Structure formats: C-alpha cells, structure tokens
N, C-alpha and C positions, 0 to 999 in steps of 0.2 A: 475247140480249145479254146480257154479264153484267158487271155494275155494281161495280166493287169503289173501295176508299178510298184508292186511291194518288193521287189528285192532294188529297185531304184532306193530306197529310204535306208538298205543292207549295207550301201557299198561307202566303206571308208566313214562310219560312223562311230567307230571304234579308233583308239589307241591302245595298240597294243604294247609299247614299250619301244626302246631304243634298239636299234638296232643288234642283233649278237646277244640281246636282254630282254625276253620277253617277261612282262607282267604275270604275275599269280592269277590277275583279274584281268576284265574287258574294262577300261575306260571311255566312255562318250564322253563325247568333244563338247556334246551341249551340257554334259553335267560337270565339268571343267570351269565354265564361268560362271554357272548357277552356283557352285560351289562356292567360287571366289566372293560372289556374292553376299550367298548366308554366311561364309567366316567372318566377312569383314562386320553385317550385322549382328553375328555375335560376340564380334571382339568388342564394338560398339557399344552393347547391351550390357556386357560384361565388365566392363572398366568403366563407362559412364555413369549407369543406371544403378547395377549392384556395388560396383568400387570394389570389385576383385582385383587383390594387388598383381602387378605384373611380376611373374615370377616361372620359370620351368614348368613348373604340376599345374599352374594357370594355363598356359599356353597349350600343352597338350591336351588338359580337358576341353579348352576352344576347341582344338581341332579336330578332337573324338567329337561332341556336340555337333560341329557344323557337318561330319563326314556324317554322320548318324541322319539327322536334318536333311541334306541332301539327297542320301538315299531311299530316305521318304518319300521326298517330292517327287524327285525323280522318275517313282513307279507310275505317278501319277501322269508324268509329263512324258509325250514321247510328240512322233512327227503329225499325229493324228490331232493331237491335242497340248497347244505350246504353253509355255510359262502363262503367257498373257491370259489367253481364257481362262486358264484353271485359276486365275489371282480374281479376275472379274467374275467368274463364278461364284468362287467363296465368299466373296464382295457382297453382290447377289443374295446370294442366301444370309450375308449379317446383316444387312441393311434394309431386307425385303420388309413390307408391313407385316402385322401379326394381327390377328383380331382380337376386339375386347377381350379383359378378363371378367368374370362372373361380377356382377354389382359394380362394374366401372361405370362413369358416366361418358357418353359419346359427344362432342361439341361437332355439329354442322353447319358452315355456311351457306348460306342460299345462295348461288352465284349472280353476279348482276344480267348477267343474258336470262337468266330463268324469270327475273323480276319482272325485269322489264315488258319481256313476251307476255307474260302473264300477269301484267297490274290489275285486270280487273278482278281477276280469282282472287290474287293478294288480297285488293280492299276488302274483297267481300268477307276473305277467311279471316282477316284482322289480320297480318303479318305485312310489316312495313320493310322497305328496304333495309338495309342493314341487318335484321333482325336475327338472331342465334337461335336456333331448333334443338334441345339436349333432350337425349332418351337415354334411362336410366336402364341398362341391360342387364340387369337382376330382374328374372323373368317370374321369379316366386312372389314376390311383394308386389310388383305394379305393372302389369302385363302392359306394355304400348302407351306408358304414361307418359304424354307431351306437354311440356312443358316451356315458358319463353323466359 
C-alpha cells in the first residue's frame, strides 16, 4: 500500500463555524486572508478610481464582488499551487515576448561579443560595430530583404 501525504493537506484547513453553530458552507483559512486582500483591493479601486459613493448598497456590492472574485481565485489556488505561483504564472503569461506580426519590421542589435570575436568576417561583410540589422517580416513582398 502506498502511503501519501494527502490527509495532511485536509487536516484543519477549513473553518466550520463557532461552537454550536455550523456554517452552511466550508470556509478555507487561506480563502479568508486572500478574501481580505481582494476586499481591500476592490474597495480601493471602487472608491479611488471609479469614485463610487460610500453607501450601504455600494458596500454590499463591493463585498459581493470580492466574494465572487475570491471564490474564482481559490478554485485555482490550493496546497500544490500557492497564490504566489499562480500570480507569477499569470504575470509571465502577460509579459511573455510575442512573435512579430505580419508586416512588422524587426530590429536586431548585434551583441558586442559577437562583433569582437568575428571582427574579420564583419569587416569583410561590411558590418561595423554598433550597426543595426533590420528585417521586414512581410514575406509576401520582399522575402529575406536585409537592410542597414
């Protein structure tokens, strides 16, 4: 029989409610902290950026939006995927380099190490240190057209 540590992740991870009064839902301790951070963020965005007036209705809406966002985020966050790794993965996806679009001009700077090690070849080819090599990615009109 294989003994794994799955039971360790289930022990005391949920708040069921005060003694004698069980909540109708299970509340994860990690969701409470994350929900508080999301509530403050939504409140600041609503009050400072959107300039929502402070009233009972707006507070109920802010708490409701925070609860929905917290439930959506906690579906992806667990013991194997902490919040930090989920945020880092989302940031990496947003800031990843994208391939150039059709017709966009790409500029490549020749590195100094490449220029110094191949100085004889660069001199023969007409490239000098600090030169920019550009290539038009529009393959229909001028395929492989290099210019300086």
